[in-house]
Each structure stands twice: as C-alpha cells, then as structure tokens.
N, C-alpha and C positions, 0 to 999 in steps of 0.2 A: 583298591579303588578302580583299577582297570576293568576287573570283572563286573563290578556294579555298573560302570559306564557302558559296558557291552550290553547288558540286559536293558538298560534304559533306552538304548537306541535300537533295540531289536524286539519290540512288542509284536507278538505273532498277529497276523491278520485274522480278522473274524470272518469265517466262511458264511455263506448264506445260511441263516439259522432258522430252524423250525421250532416254534414255541413249545416249551415243555411245561409240565404242571408245577415244577419246582421253580420258584421265583426268588431272586436275590433282593434283599431289603437294603435299607440305608443304615442299618445298625453299624456301630463302630467296630465290632469284632464279630466276624462271621467265619464259621467253619462249615464248608461244603464238603461232605464226605460220601463215600459210596464205593462200590465195587469197581475195579478197573474196567474201562470200556463203557461205562454208563453215560459218558458225555459231560463230565463235570467241567473240564477245561473249556469246552465249547460254550457252555452256559455263561461262564465268567467272561470270556472274550466278547461275547455278545453284549453282556452288561456293561463292560468297559467301553465298547464302541458306541453304545446308546447314551450313556449318562456322564461320561467324564471328558475333561479336556486332556488331550494327549500328553502335554508337557507335565501334567500332574500325576502321571501313572508310572509306577515301577513294577514290572512283572518279572519275577524270578522263578525259573524252572529248575528244580533240583535234579531233574533227570537230564539236563543239558550236558553234553560231553565235556564242556569247559570245566565242569566240576571234577573231572577225573584227576587233574593235576593242580586244582585250585580249591581253596576254601573261602567261605564267606566270613569276612571280619565284621563282627557286630558293631564295633565302634565306628568303623568306616561307613557302614551302612547307615547308621543314625546320622552321621555327619553329612552324608550325601542327601538324605531325606530333608534335613534342615536347610542345607545350602540351596537345594533345587526346589524347595517348597512342594515336595511330593505330598499329595493328599491321600492317595490310595496306593497301598502296597499289597501285591498278590504274591503269595508263596505257594507255588504249585508243586505237586508230588512231595508233599512234606510229611515227615514223621518226627516224633517227639525227640529223637536223638540229635537232630540237626542243629538246633540253637538252644543255648541255655535260657534265654528269654527273648521276648519279641521287642522290636524297636517301637518307639512312640510315633504314631502317625494318625491322621484323622480317621481313616478307615483301613482296617487290616482284614484281608480275606485269605484264609488258609484252606488249601485244597488237599485233602488226604483220603486215604482208603478207609481209615478207621477214625471214629470220632475222637477228638482230642480230650474231651472231658475236663475242660477248664471252666471255672464257674462264670466268668464274665463274657463268654462267647454265646452268640446266637447260632443254633445248630440247624442244619438242613441236610437231610439225607436224600441222595439221588439213586434210584434204582435204574436198571435198563428199562427200555420202553415197555409200557403196558399197551394193551390193544388200541386204546383211544389215541395214544401218542403215535403208535405205529401208523394208524390211518392218516395222521397229519403228515407223516413222512412219505406216504404212498401217493403216487400219481394216479393210480387206478382205484376208484372207490366202489366198484361193483362188488357186492357182498361176497360172492363165492370166490372171486379172484383175490380179494384182499385177505380173506381167511387162508386161502391156499398159500399166498405169499408169506403171510405171518408164520404159518407152519414151516415153510421152507427156509425162510431167512432168520427167524428168531427175533431177538429183542435188542441186539447190540446196534446202536446208531450207526457206527462205522460200516457195518455190514449192510444195513438196510439202505443207506443212502449212496453206497458205492456203485460206480458204473462198471467195476471189474466183476469177474466171475465170482460167484459165492465161495467156491472152494479156495480160490486164490486169496481173497481178502480174509477168510477165516484162518487160513494157513499163516498169513502175515500177522494177524492178531495173536495167534498162539505162539509164534516164534519170538515176536517182539516183547510180549508182556510176561513171559515165563522163562526161567532158566531151565537147563536140561533136566535137572532133578525134579523140578516142579512139573515139567511136561510129562515125565514118566508117571509121577503120582496122579496127575489129572487123567491120563489115559486109563490108568487102573480104576480110578474113581468113576469114570464115565461108564466103564463096563459093569459097575455095580449100581448105577444110577437107579433110583427109586427103591432100592433094596433096604431092608431093615438090617442095620449093622451096628456093632460097637467099634470104637476106635481100635481096640485090640485086634478085632477081626480084620480090620483094614491093614494093620501092621503085619499080621500073619499072611495075608494075601500078597502084600507088597514084597515082603522079603523073599518070597518064592520067585518073583519075577525080576527083581533087580536089587542091587546092593543098597541098603538103606538102614540107618540106625533107628532104634526105637525113639530116642530123644528127638532126633530130627523130625520124624514123622509126627509125633505128638505135638511138637511145637508148630509145625507147618499146618497141621489140621486146625490147631487153635487159631492161628492167624487167618486161615481161610474162612473159618467160622465167623471171626470178628469182622472180617471184610464182607461177609455174606456171599462170598464166592461159592461157599459150600453151606448148605442149610440142612440141619437135622430137625426132624419133626417128631415130637413125642407121640407115642401111641397110647390110646386110652385102655387098650387091652394088655399089650405086651410091653414090659418094662426093661427087658434085657437088651433091647436094641432100638434105635430110632431110624425112621425113614430118611434116607439121605438123598438130597437133590443137588445138582449143580445149578448155578444161577441162571443158565440160559439153556432151554431145551434143544435148540438147534446146535449149540456148541457141544453139548453132550453127545448128540447124534454124530457130529463131525468126527469126534474122537474115537468112535467105534466103527465096526463094520456095518452098522445100521441098527436101528431100534424099532420095534413094532410101533405102529401108530398109536395104540392104546397107551403105551408108556409116554409118548410125546404129549398126548392129549391130557393124560393124568397130570403131567408136570405143568402144562399150560394152566390148568385149573388151580393147582396148588400155588403157583407163582402169582397168579392174578389175585388170589386171596391175600398173599403176603404183601404184595405191592399196594393193596388197599388197606393195609394195616389191620387186617382181620386176624385175630389170634385163633389158631387152629391146632387140633391134634388129628392124627389119623385115627380112624374108627375101624381098626382091623383092616380087612380087605374091602370094607363097605363104603369107603369114601373119607371125607374130612368133616370134622365136627367142630363147631365154633363154641366159644365160651357160653353162648346163650342156647346151646343145644340145637342149633340149626345144622342139619346133615346135608352135605353137598356130595352128590354122587356123580363122578365123571362116567357118562354112558353115551359115547358119541353116536352110536347108530341104533340104540335100543328102542324098540317099538313100545307103544303104550301097553299093549297086551302083555308083552314079555316082562316089562317092569312091574306091572300090576301083579302078575303071578309071583314074581320074586319078592315083592313087597309083602304079599300075604304071608309068605313063609317066614319073613324076617320081622313080622309085626310085633311079636312078643319081645324080641330083642330091642326094637325101637322103644316100646313101652318101658322096658326095664331101665333104659338109659335116658328116659324122659325127653325123647326127641320131640321138639316143638313144631318142626316143619321140615320137609324134605325137598331140596332143590335138585333136580336132575339136569345136568349140563350136557347138551347134545351138540351135534354139528348143525342140524337143521330142523329138528323136530320140535313142535309145540304140542303140549297136552297137559291136562291136570285132572286130578281125581282125589277123592277122599277115601280113606279106609278108617272106619269108625269116625273119629273127629280129627284124625291126622291128615293134614293137607300135603299133597304131592304136586309139584309143579315142574314141568320140563320146559327149559328155555335153550335156544341156540347159544353157543359160546359168544358170538359177536354181540348179542343183546345182553346176556347175563354179565359179561365181563365189564360193562360200563356202569353197572349199578354199584353204588358205594355204601349202602346201608347194610350193616351186619344182618339185620332182620330180613332183608330181601336178597342179599347176594348169595 
C-alpha cells in the first residue's frame, strides 16, 4: 500500500504542451501505444491536467525506480481505488507481463510501446512528429528555416523542444532508452539504414561486430518491428529482402558517421507516408508505390527537364505496373507534365507532406 500511496501523491507535472493529432477520448478502456520517445506520457499528462480532478487520479509509472525492490499488489490496488474513489487509473510503461488482470475503475488508460490487443480497449497509436506537428513545436515558421530544422532535429518531441544542444539530448535519449546490447544493435542497423536486408543478413553482420546470439537478435528485431522502432518495407520487385528504416531519420544519422542527404530525404518521404497510414511498397530504386498504384519519387533537387528525360526512359515500366499517377517530392521545386496520359506532379516536401489523401499524397 505504501507504494501505491507514493504514486498517488506524486503525479508528474504537465509541461507546456503542444497539441498533437492524437486525441484522448473518454472511453472507459484506452490503450495509447507507440514507439519510445513519441510523446505518449506528455499527451496523457496534458489530458489529466485538463479534464480530471486531482484527487480522482492515480498515475503509476512502471519504470519508476521504486519498482526495483517493490511489486504492485493487485488486491491492494483495487482496495485503494475503492477507498479513495479513484476515477481514472493510468498505467505507464506497461507490458502484458506486469499484471494478471486490470483493476476495476471508471477509466483505465494503459500506455505501452506495443498494442495490448484486448477486445474491450479503444486503441490509439502515436508516432513521432510528422511535419505539421513539427511546425507546431517550432518557434520559427519561415519555410526554409523550418524545413532545415526538421532535417537537422528529426521527429522526436524531446529533441525538438529541448533547449540543450542537439547532440547532447540525442545522446541522453539513446543512453536512457536502450540497454548496451540494444545500443550496439541500433548502431549496426543505422549503418544499414534504407538498405534491403533479411534478418539473417542482419545477424551475419552483427556477429562480426559484437557478441550476440541468433535467438536474441531475432527476438529483438521482432520487438523492434512490433514497436515500429524498426520498419521493413516490402519491395514490389525483390522478395529476398525488405527495405529497412529506423523510426527517425535524425536518430539514424546521429548513430553513424553521417548519412548522405538523399538517404535522409528518402527516409523523410517514407516516414511521412507511414505516419499518414498510407500502405506502401518500395518500387525497386524508383520510389514508393501505394496500393492504388500512385508512385512517389523522392527527388530533392531534380529539375523538370531531368525528371522528364528519366520518365521517358521508365515509361514502359510504369505502364507495365499500371502506375496511375507519379508524385515527385522535392525540396523546393514545383512543376507538372504529362507523358501520354500519365500525370507527373512535383511538389516541395513541406507542401506534399501535409496532404492526407492517398490519391494526392
């Protein structure tokens, strides 16, 4: 009971909060899930601050160091909820192994990295910032400066809003959120960022660099995929490997000696599609293709003349795969043209990335 009393009297303060696209409803059972660093706790604390009476809230953080030598007694928890008329219970940093079942309460909010998959819950997934959300965090809204800041800082809220240096806050995020073996694996993965790989290839590369078991690596990759810390994209051409991306392009760059701009830009485009819930495959080296055969080509500095010539050479390929439209994502260029009846449109990333329709994104 002492542990529960501690949490009742230590509700974390809600920082100044920037509105996100993910909203918390009044459903009785809510699971907010998503990759570490996406800002899940901040959203819940803001929700508690705005909608609830303080005495009716119990917030329990399973990553609190008090759990090192203590466990949560479910019977005591239910008794405390009843005696103190707790109306909302938050279980943060939760995984399915922590409790045999949940206590009874008016509203239960469970924050996890991976969806719980219980039938009676309402589910909400939170990604790191998309470009629109990044702009809301930005103090400078000049088009060029905002894009450059986005490219440098990436999509993690803690990095974007921090007053500390970029490298220091990224270092802290890396060291706090991952153990040593995970850090080694992530550094390796970052060096193969955007490469087509099988998991077996990852294992072969990893065991050359550090001591790791095959079972550990396969299990860790599975968990990283479920969390969407690591994303594998099927290729319409090549079935022996999938294109591998880390969840944040700036984080991937931080973990390496540097990555070419085209790799960062390519990742920005892919992650924008994923965050808008657009189902995609890679189209060889030619870009990303949606289920409705819209082809998206990352081409940051390509001129209209250059793209037109390349499009002429690839036109038969586009016809063969029934491409309906081609979107060219650039840094600053606008242009459009037809080849036969196929429409090509070039848009700057800052405009394209805020469009939500699969037919136009």
